[in-house]
N, C-alpha and C positions, 0 to 999 in steps of 0.2 A: 066759535066755539074753539077755535083755529087759534082767535087770538090769546087766548085766556091757556090756551096749552104751552103756545109760545112763550108766553109773560109767565106761566110758571116752570119752565124750564130754564129761563134766563133765572131767574131767584133761584133756582134750586142749584144751577152751576155757579152760579156767583157763591151761595151759601157753602154747595160742599166743597171748595177750591180753597175756600178761607179756613175750614175747620179741619182739613185734611195736614195741612201745614201748624194747627196748633198745639203748642209741648203739651198738654194735657189732654189734650182729643183726640190727639194724633197718637197716643203710646199705643201697643200691640197687645198690654194686658186685657184694653177695651174690646169686649165682642163688635163685632165687624154688623151683627143685626143690631145694636144697641146706638151704634154711629151711623147706620142707615136709617134707622126708627126716630131718632134726633133730627136729623139731617130734615127728610122729608117731612118732620112736624111744624119746624121751624120755616122751612119753606110755604108750607099750605099760610102759617100765619102771616109772613110777610108778602106774600103773592097778595091778599085780601086786603090788608092793610096799604101799601105802598103804590102808588103810582105807575105804571109804563109805559114806554114811549117807544112805541114800536111800528114810528112812523114809516124808516127805512127798511121794514121788512114784509111791506104791503105794497102793491100797485095794484093803479085800477085797471079795469077791464071792461070792454065795450060785449055786452050781452044784449040779444032779445029783449029777452025776459025781467033780465036784471042790467039796466043798461048803464048803473053806479055802483054796479059788484066791486069787491077787492079780491085780489087772486094774492097768493103768499107768495112771495120771492123767497125761493129754499137758499138764495147765495147771500141773500140779505140777511136768514134768518140763522144763519152757520157764521156769518162775520161776527151777527149780535152775541151769540151764542159766545163763541171765542174770544169778544172783549168782553163779558162777562167774568170767564176762567180766567185771563189773562188779570183783571182787578181786585177779583180773592186770592190770585196767590201774592200777589203785591201786599195786599194787607199780611196775609198771612205770616208773608216773610219778615215783613218790619218786624214783626210781633215774635218771630222766633227768633233775629238778631239780637232785640234788647232782652229776650229770655235767656240768650246766652252768654252776657255777660259775668251773671253769677258762674258759671262754668269754667269760662275762660279765667277769669280770676283766681282760679281753683285751679287751674293748668298751670299758671303761672309760679303760685304759689310750689307747687308741686316738685317745677323743677328747678327751684331752689333746695327744695327738699330733698333732692334727689331720687323723685318716685316718678319719674317720666317712665320707669318700663314696667313701673307697677299696673296692671290694669285689670280690671274684673268688667264683669259681666251684665251691664246694666238690666235689671228684669222688666221695668218700663219701658225702654226702647229695643231694646234686643241687640245693642249693638258695644262693642267694646269701648270703656270708659274709665276715665281714673278715679278714686276710690274719694277721696276730696272732694273733688271738684263737683260728682255723682250726689256726694253729703251734701254740700253748701247746696246744690239746686233744688235739691227734693226740701228741706227747710225752708228755703224762698219758696217755693211752691205750698207748702202748706200754709206758710203765712201770708199766700195772696190767695188762698184759699179760702180760707178763716175770714178775711177782709172784704167776702163776695166779690175777688177779683175775676168768678165768673160771669157774674152781669155784666162785667164791663165787655166782654167778648160781645155779651146779645147787643148791649148800647154801640158798640164798633159799628156791627151789623145793621140796625137801626138808621144810625145816624150816617149811615154809607148811601141809605136809599132816601134820605131824606135831602143828600148833596147830588147824587147821582143816583137817581131813579133807573128801574129794569128799560136799557138801551142806551141811557147815558153815562159815561165814565169820562175820567182825568187822560187827559192825551199820556202819550207812553213817553212825554220827559217828562210830567209830572211825576208816574209813577215811579220813573227810575230814577229823578233825583229823589224821593223819600228811601227807596232802599240805599241808594248809595251813602245818604246823609244817615239811614241806621244802621251800615255798615262800620262807619267810622265813629258814631257816639258807641257802640260796643266793645273797638277796641280802646277809646277813650275812657269810658267809665269803667272798662276792665283794670286799664293801669293805675286806674285811680282811687281803682278800692284796693288793687295791689299793692300800692303806693308804700302804704306805713310799713307791709309786711317788707317789702323789698329791701327799705330802708334800715328794718332788725338787722338782715342776713347779711347788708352792706357792712354793717358796725362787725357782726360776725367774723367777718374776714377781716377786716381789720385788726381785732384783737387776735385771732389767729395767726395773722400775717405779724406779730409785735412778739406772740410768743412763737414761733419758728426763729425769730431773730435773737430771741432772748436765750430760748435752749435748743438749741441746735441739733439735739440728739432725741428732741420728742417723734412722734408718728403723729405731724396734723394729719396728715388726711383719714388717718383711723382714727384720731378724735372727731375730728371734723362731723363726721357721719352721724354719731347721736348725737351733737350739737343740735347740727342743722334741723332735724326731723324735733327734738324734741321745744326749739326756737319755731319750727311753725306748726307744730300742733297747741305750742299755747299762744301763740299769734293769732291762730284759727280760733278758737277758743275765746278771743279777746274780740276777733273780728264779729262774730254771731249776733252779739245782739242791734251791730249795723243794718243789719241785713233787711231789718223789719222798716226803717227807714228809705232803705230800697223802695219798698214795694209805693209809697207815695211820688218817690222820681219816675219810677216806674209809669205810673199814671200820664204826669207832666210830656215825659215823652214821646208818650203815643199819642196824644193829645196834639204834639209839634212835629212829629213825623209822617204820620198817617196822613192822606191824600183824602182828606175828609171837606 
């Protein structure tokens, strides 16, 4: 009985740590009861269908009536649960880094538009964020969910137990390498997505510099602000169709970066 409870606790720990960091499941707008209910149901399901490796949590003991019984090693059990929490947090953090690509690209664009100080309260996360980056992120999440992206989260959990059953997780170096690579991919992908807009803003600066030389009495700063805002909104509208293509790349990145 104790072995089954320990196996369930390990499965519940990994799933809870994983879903705690997910961009969609971790929103504050989702009631806590629903989060707890979904997590417990998934833990019950995966604890039934997945094998456990709990050998390090049990030690043999010699008794008169039960000469070959097992006794729970509490230190080993706590260590196994801590390892499961670390592995779940690593998986969730990698997905968060990949999800942040769209929002980071929006922040780069807003910096060129001059909207760095214009912040709004995100009703989903309860944190202050930029308006354009939040809009692009919401559009990406809608496209992601419409493509059954939430099924991908369940597939990640399932494959994690196929590769590393409860009680067996990758080494710290493997998990740290995946998180570092995800952070690097986040910055590179954000710059790649924002590169066309940065090129457009660079061209605008060149045009404004030429106008400043041709017409010195013109107030370039006063004219540049509405031009930068208009160009940013125009480029953002052109950029929106490419978000749908990023959903497919999102799956490829997770397959390469997740320690599964």
